[in-house]
ZARO-46605 format. One line per field, with one value per atom (N, C-alpha, C, O, CB): residue in one letter; x, y, z. Coordinates in pm, whole numbers, plus 50000, padded with zeros to 5 digits. Last residue first. Glycine has a CB too. Layout:
# residues N
r A  ...
xx X  ...
yy Y  ...
zz Z  ...
# end
This chain:
# residues 77
r X  X  X  X  X  X  X  X  X  X  X  X  X  X  X  X  X  X  X  X  X  X  X  X  X  X  X  X  X  X  X  X  X  X  X  X  X  X  X  X  X  X  X  X  X  X  X  X  X  X  X  X  X  X  X  X  X  X  X  X  X  X  X  X  X  X  X  X  X  X  X  X  X  X  X  X  X  X  X  X  X  X  X  X  X  X  X  X  X  X  X  X  X  X  X  X  X  X  X  X  X  X  X  X  X  X  X  X  X  X  X  X  X  X  X  X  X  X  X  X  X  X  X  X  X  X  X  X  X  X  X  X  X  X  X  X  X  X  X  X  X  X  X  X  X  X  X  X  X  X  X  X  X  X  X  X  X  X  X  X  X  X  X  X  X  X  X  X  X  X  X  X  X  X  X  X  X  X  X  X  X  X  X  X  X  X  X  X  X  X  X  X  X  X  X  X  X  X  X  X  X  X  X  X  X  X  X  X  X  X  X  X  X  X  X  X  X  X  X  X  X  X  X  X  X  X  X  X  X  X  X  X  X  X  X  X  X  X  X  X  X  X  X  X  X  X  X  X  X  X  X  X  X  X  X  X  X  X  X  X  X  X  X  X  X  X  X  X  X  X  X  X  X  X  X  X  X  X  X  X  X  X  X  X  X  X  X  X  X  X  X  X  X  X  X  X  X  X  X  X  X  X  X  X  X  X  X  X  X  X  X  X  X  X  X  X  X  X  X  X  X  X  X  X  X  X  X  X  X  X  X  X  X  X  X  X  X  X  X  X  X  X  X  X  X  X  X  X  X  X  X  X  X  X  X  X  X  X  X  X  X  X  X  X  X  X  X  X  X  X  X  X  X  X  X  X  X  X  X  X  X  X  X  X  X
xx 49895  49890  49760  49737  50007  49978  49899  49898  49900  49753  50301  50184  50111  50174  50225  50400  50419  50291  50186  50468  50567  50461  50495  50605  50445  50613  50655  50539  50426  50689  50673  50583  50660  50759  50471  50702  50764  50677  50615  50912  50529  50535  50608  50579  50393  50479  50553  50562  50598  50695  50290  50303  50384  50361  50162  50285  50311  50323  50360  50438  50071  50179  50186  50105  50167  49881  49941  50049  50113  49834  49713  49819  49877  49917  49931  49412  49499  49601  49578  49571  49236  49321  49416  49491  49402  49112  49028  49110  49059  48935  49378  49270  49191  49202  49327  49558  49502  49395  49331  49443  49839  49730  49688  49771  49771  49950  49944  49822  49714  49937  50171  50043  50058  50162  49958  50306  50331  50197  50118  50429  50440  50316  50350  50416  50207  50631  50630  50492  50435  50740  50787  50692  50700  50767  50552  50940  50940  50841  50816  51082  50936  50866  50872  50815  50915  51040  51111  51050  51106  51253  50907  50884  50947  50911  50937  50792  50889  50857  50786  51035  50504  50581  50677  50649  50487  50334  50407  50490  50540  50497  50055  50148  50216  50162  50076  49928  49964  50064  50148  50022  49672  49784  49805  49711  49762  49531  49553  49677  49775  49570  49305  49428  49429  49338  49440  49178  49173  49307  49412  49140  49008  49133  49106  49020  49243  48803  48823  48961  49023  48715  48780  48728  48753  48724  48583  49066  48931  48897  48975  48913  49406  49303  49167  49154  49327  49719  49595  49490  49485  49539  50023  49915  49790  49757  49883  50248  50182  50077  50045  50118  50368  50418  50366  50428  50377  50454  50353  50420  50517  50266  50534  50596  50486  50431  50706  50576  50476  50546  50610  50361  50650  50710  50602  50544  50837  50637  50566  50648  50707  50423  50683  50710  50633  50572  50862  50563  50667  50708  50762  50788  50260  50338  50436  50396  50245  50211  50234  50313  50420  50311  50014  50078  50088  49986  49999  49977  49996  50072  50182  50074  49745  49881  49876  49782  49951  49480  49572  49713  49792  49576  49365  49303  49397  49393  49171  49494  49508  49446  49473  49445  49664  49546  49563  49639  49524  49776  49808  49680  49597  49908  49652  49743  49779  49810  49869  49486  49434  49527  49482  49301  49528  49562  49521  49520  49714  49466  49378  49403  49309  49398  49670  49545  49448  49358  49477  49873  49901  49773  49768  49994  49748  49784  49805  49759  49910  49688  49610  49645  49577  49462  49834  49879  49800  49843  49867  49687  49808  49855  49911  49919  49489  49455  49578  49571  49389
yy 50382  50419  50375  50397  50357  50520  50426  50475  50596  50413  50574  50630  50520  50435  50745  50411  50458  50517  50510  50346  50279  50372  50423  50474  50490  50027  50070  50154  50106  49946  50035  50042  50078  50151  50143  49858  49938  49927  49823  49891  49872  49815  49911  50031  49785  49789  49872  49801  49683  49905  49800  49742  49839  49960  49715  49727  49815  49733  49616  49898  49663  49643  49746  49839  49510  49720  49585  49565  49460  49482  49950  49931  49790  49745  50035  49811  49922  49881  49788  49978  49610  49650  49765  49812  49532  49558  49604  49651  49724  49494  49682  49587  49641  49759  49445  49830  49838  49730  49692  49979  49887  49796  49814  49814  49649  50126  50086  49997  50027  50211  50161  50147  50105  50056  50047  50303  50272  50269  50363  50377  50270  50270  50226  50124  50175  50433  50365  50380  50489  50421  50423  50470  50387  50284  50466  50531  50448  50507  50628  50439  50707  50580  50489  50380  50508  50963  50862  50724  50630  50854  51122  51145  51039  51027  51281  50901  50994  51015  50933  50941  50883  50837  50944  51064  50797  50750  50861  50805  50693  50935  50672  50641  50768  50878  50570  50540  50657  50612  50526  50772  50389  50383  50515  50592  50272  50181  50320  50318  50252  50420  49935  49963  50109  50155  49872  49742  49871  49893  49872  49986  49432  49507  49639  49646  49425  49218  49315  49379  49381  49422  49043  49001  49100  49068  48974  49005  49042  49000  48932  49190  49090  49048  49091  49200  49108  48990  49068  49004  48882  49082  48941  48882  48970  49019  48738  49224  49115  49056  49114  49165  49378  49391  49277  49237  49528  49278  49277  49288  49217  49150  49389  49377  49389  49496  49488  49309  49316  49293  49190  49211  49418  49386  49409  49517  49473  49334  49374  49331  49223  49311  49442  49357  49410  49516  49351  49584  49487  49398  49289  49559  49690  49670  49556  49446  49638  49915  49774  49765  49825  49703  50130  50113  49963  49893  50187  50355  50212  50199  50252  50142  50623  50570  50420  50366  50638  50679  50744  50688  50705  50892  50527  50525  50584  50543  50603  50575  50440  50430  50334  50337  50835  50811  50678  50671  50928  50839  50807  50776  50698  50688  50884  50986  50963  51059  50990  50707  50772  50879  50959  50833  50374  50517  50579  50512  50537  50117  50184  50335  50414  50128  50016  50052  50128  50195  49928  49956  50053  50101  50215  49992  49753  49882  49988  50101  49869  49496  49600  49739  49836  49574  49330  49344  49450  49491  49210  49319  49401  49426  49532  49334  49134  49272  49361  49468  49289
zz 47753  47610  47550  47431  47531  48071  47990  47847  47821  48045  48208  48141  48065  48002  48043  48520  48384  48328  48391  48295  48795  48751  48613  48590  48852  49017  48885  48831  48823  48790  49371  49255  49129  49134  49279  49677  49572  49448  49423  49543  49985  49850  49756  49754  49797  50319  50226  50092  50086  50282  50616  50482  50398  50405  50418  50968  50855  50727  50728  50878  51262  51167  51056  51050  51107  51455  51458  51352  51351  51439  51660  51561  51570  51677  51580  51806  51765  51661  51582  51885  51858  51969  51933  52018  52017  51617  51728  51848  51932  51770  51406  51436  51555  51588  51467  51135  51269  51284  51187  51298  50936  50968  51114  51204  50942  50704  50845  50863  50811  50940  50418  50485  50630  50674  50413  50133  50273  50345  50334  50339  49816  49894  50035  50055  49830  49575  49703  49766  49769  49797  49247  49346  49472  49477  49290  48942  49063  49162  49162  49125  48722  48716  48837  48835  48605  48726  48646  48653  48596  48690  48906  48763  48673  48556  48724  49170  49113  48965  48906  49132  49382  49267  49221  49232  49152  49664  49604  49490  49499  49710  49878  49770  49721  49735  49653  50181  50101  49996  50021  50190  50385  50294  50222  50203  50195  50628  50585  50497  50530  50708  50699  50624  50585  50515  50499  50959  50893  50824  50886  50994  51003  50995  50923  50835  50922  51213  51107  51117  51224  51112  51427  51297  51184  51069  51307  51653  51613  51471  51404  51627  51601  51694  51639  51584  51837  51445  51447  51539  51554  51306  51627  51548  51557  51665  51598  51608  51681  51589  51485  51817  51426  51562  51649  51748  51623  51101  51205  51341  51370  51197  50798  50931  51036  51058  50953  50469  50575  50708  50728  50553  50155  50284  50389  50396  50313  49812  49934  50056  50058  49939  49467  49583  49704  49698  49614  49263  49229  49345  49324  49178  49142  49265  49240  49201  49387  48886  48915  49045  49057  48797  48708  48838  48867  48873  48951  48455  48479  48611  48624  48360  48467  48484  48504  48563  48602  48444  48350  48356  48263  48376  48644  48511  48405  48289  48512  48879  48821  48683  48610  48913  48992  48909  48835  48738  48808  49326  49186  49110  49157  49178  49572  49519  49373  49302  49603  49709  49589  49532  49449  49619  49842  49840  49707  49604  49863  49761  49856  49854  49865  49998  49606  49538  49629  49581  49485  49785  49679  49611  49563  49575  49943  50000  49892  49909  50083  49881  49813  49863  49827  49833  50044  49905  49829  49721  49833  50279  50276  50133  50104  50356  50214  50234  50223  50163  50368
# end
């Protein structure tokens, strides 16, 4: 689930731009609790092709961690 953080956010148009997540960092404050997780995410890209996706993971007990992904962003041809 954490690896989809860049795709959950809608700031980048995935149909017009090529977006590739190049790495992922996951920092959990504690082990997730319960049967479901909530992922909130936001993305931003520079005009030169780099981007960043930052997300927050919540479970039934609240905040349990963060996700950060660097992105390669280009124009589709």
